[in-house]
Structure formats: structure tokens, C-alpha cells
N, C-alpha and C positions, 0 to 999 in steps of 0.2 A: 726227421722231417719228412713231410708228405709234399709231393708236386703233383698237380692237376695234369693229366695227360691229355693235353690239348694241343694240336698242330698251329703253329704260328700262321697267322692269317695278316694280309695286307702288307707284308714286307718281303723284300728279296735280299739274300745274302749277297753282298759285293765281295768281301775280303775279311780276313783275319790279320791284324796287325801285330807282329811281336815286338813289343816295347822292351821287356826287360826278360832276358834268358833265364835269370833265376827266380822268375814268377812273383816278383814283388807286386803288391796290389796297386792297381791303378786308382789314384786319388782324384784325378780331374781331367777331362778332355773337352777341348773346344775347337773351333774353327774360326780363322780369320783370314779373309781373302782366299788365296788358293794354298793355304796351309792347315795342317793339323797340329796342335800343340797338346801335349800330355805331361802330367806330372805323377809322379809316384811316390808312395810313402817313403820316408827317411832317405829322400834323395833331393840334391840340390841342383838337379838338372831338369831342364824342360826340353823333352824330346820333341823334335820337329820332323814332320812328314809332308810330301805332297798329298794334296787332296784327290788326285787323279791316280789311276793304275800306273805303275805297280806300286804306288804309295812308298816311294822311294824316302829313305831317312836321309835329311839333311843335318847340317851342323847343329849340334845342341847348343842351347843356353845355358850357361852356368850362372847361377845366382849365389854369389857368395853371401853366407849367412842363412839361407834357407835350410831349415833343419827338417821340418815334417810339414810338407804340403797337404793340405786337406780339399782343395779345389781349385779350379781356375775358370775364369770367364774372359771374354775378348770384348773390347769396345772398338767396333767397326769403324765409326768416324774419327776417332782419335787415334786408332792404329797402335794399341797397347793391349797388354794382357794384365790381368789382376790375378794374384796368387795369394791365398791365404796360408798361414803358417802356425799351427796350433802348438807349437813349441815355444818359439821365440815371440808368438803373438804379434807380428806385424801383418800388414796387409802390402804386398809387394807390388809395384807397378813397372812393368817393363815395356820399353818402346820396341816395337819390331823393325822400325825404320833405322835407328841409330844404335840400339842395343842398350840404352840408358837404363839403368836398374835403380829405382828409389824406394825407400820404405815410406809408401804413400800414407799409411796410417800406422800408429803404433799401439800397443796395449789393448788389443781387441781379440778376445777369446772368441773367435768366430769358427762356424762349422761350414758355411756355405756362402757363395757369392756368385752373384748373377749382374748383367748389364742390360739395360733397357735399350730400346731402339734411339731414345733421347740422351743416352750415354750416362744415365744415373746408375749408380753402383749400389745394389742391393745386397745387404750383409744380414746373415742369421747369426746373432750372437748369443752365446750361453751365458746365463746368470744362474745365480742361487744353485751352484751344482753341490750334489751330496753323494756319497756312497762310493763304492769302488766299482769300476768296470770288470776288473778280475774276479770279483765275487758276486757279479751279476745283479748288483744292488744300486749300480750309478743311476742317477735322476738329475735332471735340470729343467729350468724353465728357460724362456727365451725372449729376446727382442728383435724385431726388424728395425733395421736402420737404412735410410736412404740417404746417400751422398751425391753432391754434384762432383763434376770431374776435379775441381779445384779444392776438394776435400771439406766443403761445408756440409754439415749435416742438417739435411732439410726435414727429415721426418724420423721420429721413434714410436714404434708401436710396441707396447708390452703386452706380450701373448697371455691369454687366459691361462690359470693354473691347469685347467682342463687339457691343455695342449702340452703334455708332459713329453719331455725328450723330443723337442723340435730337431730336425735333421737338416732340412733344405728349403729353399725359398725361391721363387720366381715372381715377377710382377706381370700382371696382364696389361693389355692396353686400355682395360676401363680403370686402371688404377687402383686394382685389388691385388691380393697376394695369394697365392697357392703355397701352403705350407705342408711339408710331410712331417710326420711325428711317430715316435714309439719305437722301442726296441723289444725283443721277444719277452723280456721279464716284465715290461709295462702292461697295464691293464688294458690300455687301448692302444692299437697302431692304426694309424689312419692318415687322412688327407683333408684339408679343410681350405676353404676361402675366405679370406678376411678384408675387412674394408680398412679405410685410413685410420680408424678408431680403435681397431682390433676386435671389432664386433664379428662373430662368426656368422658368415651368410649362408654356408653349406657346408656340410661335412659327409664323409665317406669313412668308415672304419668300425672296428669292434674289437674284440679279444683277438690277440694274434692267432693265425692259423692259415690253412692253405686252400680253402675254398676260395672260388672266384670273388666272393664278397668279403675276403678277408686279406688282410696283410700281414707280413712279418718282416718287421725292421725295413720300412720304406725308406732306402738311404738317400735317393736323390730323385728330382724332377725337373721335367723340362715340359715344353709347350711346343706342339706343331704348328703349321701355318693357319690351321683352324682354331688355334688355342685350345686343341683338346689336351688332356692331361696324359703326360707320360710318366710312370713311376717305376724306379727300379727297385723292384720288390725282393731285396738282397735275400732274406732268409728263405724264400721260396725258389730261388735260381730262376727268376723270371722277370719278365717286364709287362706291365699292365697298361691299357689304354682306356681312359675314360673320357667321357664327353664333358662340355661345360658345365653341365649339371652335376658333375662328379657322381655319376650312375652309369650304368649299363656297362660296368667293366668287363673286358675281354683279354685274353692272354694273347700278346702280341707275340712274345718271344719266351723259349725256354731254353735252359740247359740240363742236359741229361748226361751220367756217365756213360761212357762207351761199354765199359766192362764192369763186372760186380766189384771190383777192386779199386775202381777209379772214384775219385770225389767229384760231387756236382762243383761247377763253376759258379761264382756269384757275381751279378752285376753290381759293382760299387757305386758306378756314376753313369751319366748319359748326357748328350746333347744333341738337340735336333738342329740341323742347319736348313733355314729357310731357303736360300738360294740354291741349293743342291738336290733338296728332299731328302738328304741322308741322316740316318740316324746313328750315332756312334755310341758304342756302349763299353765301357771301361770295365775290365773283369778282374777278380782276384787273381787270376792266373798270369797276370802280366801282359796280357793281350788286350787290344780294341778291336772289337767286331764292328764292321760298317756295314750298314743296311740301307737299301732303298725302300722309302716309305710309298708304298703303291696306291693306297686310298686311306 
């Protein structure tokens, strides 16, 4: 794997939060109120931290039945968390006020969850899965589904077969969708913007690689306050920032080994918090890095 040696620009590191001493991968991170909520692979625990220094760990939330969380998102107005589970395939909803836990939806093979300012829940659901992940032949197509808070499915968008291996989705204020897609063995790794019919409005991507104009396993996506696109370019151990046109990408953050024997860290998930201007990046090492976005 090659990594572009470019200094991070436009961000200032605030802290590194240790979530898992055993370096279990971070599956999802989100902010709700003055708390940070983190889920890790193969764990039934939601770790809770204060959003201010020294990012003190509070009492964990245990979700009985949660097997393999894959993402987490917060609904600010309702005061709840949504967690997707790629083993038992429900979507869990957890109230942060009274701790109530429910299987909000069931039988959904979802990879990504996000929540809009209107409390719409946006899910990226896998369909037509083929091949083996272990053999680097896995491929799948996807649907974007939008639900109301009371579980009414309002929109279903079937993604084009050209969007192979979709990984993450967020909805813009213009009611379009930003989708990342592709793993290192797929022909194209990219980011695209879709309208409500599934039509591709614009796209960025190519064969997987490590140039600034390429991606390698773009695992997760978020939007900043200006709705610029922030991508966890996992296979390249970096985070990229793109404008609304999905052009002019620049390296925002990189992770490099400190010693020749060290391994690179990989950004698995990220979340930008509009209220604080903080970008949280969940890493393969079991840590969450917190950054202040300057511009």
C-alpha cells in the first residue's frame, strides 16, 4: 500500500480517546448533546464519553442481543441512537434519556446508518451479495432506504449496478444522497451523488489506488457544516476532503507508522459534529481521534 506524504491541513488534533485496550476495530462513532457514543466490532457495548476534555468515560450502554455493530447515528431532536447489526440484522434504537432499547427494524442487512436534521433515518442496505470476503471476491449491490421515526419506509432507491460494493450513505439538505463504494478488489472505488430516483448526478473515482485522485476502500462518509464531503479512505490510511462538486480532493488527515515495524492505522468510520466543529475518526486500533476543523 502506498500513502501520499502530505501534511494534514485545515484541522487541529484535540485528543486521542482509547476505547478498546485490545485494539478492537471501531465500527461507528457519533455525537449527541455533550456526549460521544462509540460502537466496536463484536461488542454489545456502546461506550460513552464526555465531548469536552478530558473526554472522560461514562457508564457504558449494554445492548443485550447486539452481536456485531457496524455503524451508529444519533437523532438530536428525538434523543436516541440507531445502531445497525450485521449479524442478527436488526436496527436497534436506544433512548439516551431512559435507556430504553428496542429492535426498531428487523431483517435488514445494512452497512450504514445516518440521520437527517428532520430525523429521517437513512440506511444503506446490501442486496444481491455474491462471493467471499476472505477470498477477496465479495461483491454486492445496494439500496438506500429512508424511514420516518415511526418506522414508515418513505423512500427506496435501487442503486445502479455500476455502484458496486456500496459502503456508506448520507443525505444532503438538497435531498440528494452521497454514497461511497468499492473495495480494493473491485474495479472502481468512488463517491457519487444520487437523486431520489437513483440517477447519478456526479461522481468521483477510478480504479483503486493511492494518488489524491484515487480511493482505496472508502469505508465511511460524512458532511461538514458547508456540506463538503469527508471520506474515510480506509485502504490508504487517510481522510480526504472534497467540495460539493466531488472534485478538488485534498488529504485532510493521514496515519503513518512511527517505526518500520509498526502497522499503519486505518480510519474505519467518522462523524462531523456541526455544533462543535469537531471531526471524530474511529480507527482500527480501537481509538477515536478528535480533531477541530479550522477551515
